[in-house]
DRENLO-44168 format. One line per field, with one value per residue (C-alpha): residue number from 1; x, y, z; chain. Coordinates in steps of 0.5 Angstrom, whole numbers, m for minus. Layout:
N
nr <- (NUM:...) .
east <- (X:...) .
north <- (Y:...) .
up <- (Z:...) .
kette <- (A:...) .
This chain:
215
nr <- (1:2:3:4:5:6:7:8:9:10:11:12:13:14:15:16:17:18:19:20:21:22:23:24:25:26:27:28:29:30:31:32:33:34:35:36:37:38:39:40:41:42:43:44:45:46:47:48:49:50:51:52:53:54:55:56:57:58:59:60:61:62:63:64:65:66:67:68:69:70:71:72:73:74:75:76:77:78:79:80:81:82:83:84:85:86:87:88:89:90:91:92:93:94:95:96:97:98:99:100:101:102:103:104:105:106:107:108:109:110:111:112:113:114:115:116:117:118:119:120:121:122:123:124:125:126:127:128:129:130:131:132:133:134:135:136:137:138:139:140:141:142:143:144:145:146:147:148:149:150:151:152:153:154:155:156:157:158:159:160:161:162:163:164:165:166:167:168:169:170:171:172:173:174:175:176:177:178:179:180:181:182:183:184:185:186:187:188:189:190:191:192:193:194:195:196:197:198:199:200:201:202:203:204:205:206:207:208:209:210:211:212:213:214:215) .
east <- (23:16:14:15:22:21:20:23:29:26:26:33:35:32:37:33:34:31:31:27:23:21:19:15:12:10:6:2:1:m1:m6:m9:m10:m13:m18:m20:m22:m25:m30:m31:m33:m27:m24:m28:m32:m26:m27:m19:m17:m20:m14:m21:m21:m19:m14:m15:m9:m7:m8:m4:1:1:1:8:11:9:12:18:19:17:23:27:27:27:33:36:35:38:44:45:41:38:30:28:28:24:19:18:17:12:9:9:7:1:m2:0:m5:m10:m10:m12:m15:m20:m18:m20:m27:m28:m27:m29:m36:m36:m33:m40:m43:m40:m40:m46:m43:m48:m47:m45:m43:m44:m40:m43:m42:m38:m33:m31:m30:m25:m22:m22:m18:m14:m12:m10:m4:m3:m1:1:6:8:10:15:18:19:23:27:29:32:37:39:45:44:42:37:34:35:31:26:24:25:19:15:15:12:7:4:3:0:m5:m6:m8:m11:m15:m17:m18:m22:m27:m29:m29:m34:m38:m39:m42:m42:m35:m34:m30:m24:m23:m23:m18:m15:m14:m12:m8:m4:m4:0:5:6:7:12:16:17:19:24:27:27:31:37:38:41:47) .
north <- (m26:m22:m20:m12:m14:m18:m12:m8:m13:m14:m6:m4:m8:m3:2:8:16:18:26:23:19:24:29:25:22:30:32:25:28:34:32:26:33:37:31:31:39:38:33:37:42:47:49:50:44:42:35:35:35:29:22:18:22:19:24:29:32:27:21:24:24:17:16:20:16:9:11:14:7:4:8:7:m1:m1:3:m3:m8:m4:m3:m10:m14:m18:m20:m19:m12:m11:m15:m11:m5:m8:m11:m3:m1:m4:m2:5:3:0:5:11:7:3:m4:m9:m3:m4:m11:m14:m12:m15:m22:m21:m21:m27:m32:m29:m27:m25:m20:m22:m20:m13:m15:m13:m17:m14:m13:m21:m20:m14:m19:m25:m20:m18:m26:m27:m21:m23:m30:m28:m24:m27:m34:m29:m26:m33:m36:m29:m29:m36:m33:m27:m25:m25:m17:m18:m23:m19:m14:m19:m21:m13:m11:m17:m15:m7:m11:m15:m7:m5:m11:m9:m2:m4:m10:m11:m4:m3:m9:m6:0:m2:m8:m2:3:8:7:10:16:13:7:11:15:9:6:11:14:8:7:14:12:6:8:13:8:4:9:12:5:3:10:8:2:6:9) .
up <- (47:47:41:42:43:36:32:35:33:26:24:27:21:16:13:13:10:16:14:8:12:17:11:7:15:17:9:11:18:14:10:15:20:14:12:20:19:13:16:22:17:20:13:6:4:m2:m3:m6:2:3:4:1:m6:m12:m15:m9:m7:m2:m7:m12:m7:m6:m13:m13:m8:m11:m18:m14:m11:m18:m22:m16:m17:m24:m25:m19:m25:m30:m25:m22:m27:m22:m24:m17:m17:m24:m21:m14:m19:m22:m17:m13:m21:m21:m14:m18:m24:m19:m14:m19:m24:m20:m23:m15:m16:m23:m24:m16:m19:m26:m22:m16:m22:m26:m19:m17:m10:m4:1:8:14:12:7:m1:m7:m10:m4:m4:m12:m10:m6:m11:m15:m10:m7:m15:m16:m9:m11:m18:m15:m9:m14:m18:m12:m9:m16:m17:m9:m11:m17:m13:m7:0:m1:m6:m1:5:1:0:7:9:3:4:12:9:5:10:14:8:7:15:13:5:6:13:16:10:10:17:14:10:16:21:18:24:25:18:18:24:20:13:17:19:12:8:13:15:8:7:13:10:3:5:10:4:m1:5:5:m3:m4:0:m4:m8:m6) .
kette <- (A:A:A:A:A:A:A:A:A:A:A:A:A:A:A:A:A:A:A:A:A:A:A:A:A:A:A:A:A:A:A:A:A:A:A:A:A:A:A:A:A:A:A:A:A:A:A:A:A:A:A:A:A:A:A:A:A:A:A:A:A:A:A:A:A:A:A:A:A:A:A:A:A:A:A:A:A:A:A:A:A:A:A:A:A:A:A:A:A:A:A:A:A:A:A:A:A:A:A:A:A:A:A:A:A:A:A:A:A:A:A:A:A:A:A:A:A:A:A:A:A:A:A:A:A:A:A:A:A:A:A:A:A:A:A:A:A:A:A:A:A:A:A:A:A:A:A:A:A:A:A:A:A:A:A:A:A:A:A:A:A:A:A:A:A:A:A:A:A:A:A:A:A:A:A:A:A:A:A:A:A:A:A:A:A:A:A:A:A:A:A:A:A:A:A:A:A:A:A:A:A:A:A:A:A:A:A:A:A:A:A:A:A:A:A) .
């Protein structure tokens, strides 16, 4: 079976609120378009239209989605009394805090200084510190989710598999494309749009998926 057929079969197993997803993606593309118009100087030089700016319009929209996912999963935990929903909810709360407070950037610098990390492959020392932060929290949540999923029902296990797949997509944009963005400055704008735009679209998909669980 070809990879495309496998992926198509996997994503067809998702139950998505399609009208909500369409609305979220439309808003994502509006923000991405505004970002591109800003890059080419077509609109006024208002950096709040940049999808890279912390607490800019697009980032605030992303924070709202992350907080909404956390609330829905926390409500599912309260409703179903299954720890797996709480763990997933805390994971998205961590993503919200990390995005809004720049936790991995701040502590990445601290780790780079503490371990005396060196710049390599066009990546800064703090980039390797940030990877250590991602690895630590990723491992912590991975272990918590695996153990929690052992004590959940079949639906909880299916939801966990789906969310794992979506998180892998998010990691691809948020970590892999981010590193390419840093390592290849001559394609900075292209990778910035791919990284932040990809994260926005993926988070919209996650929100629409999680929203549909509470039916």
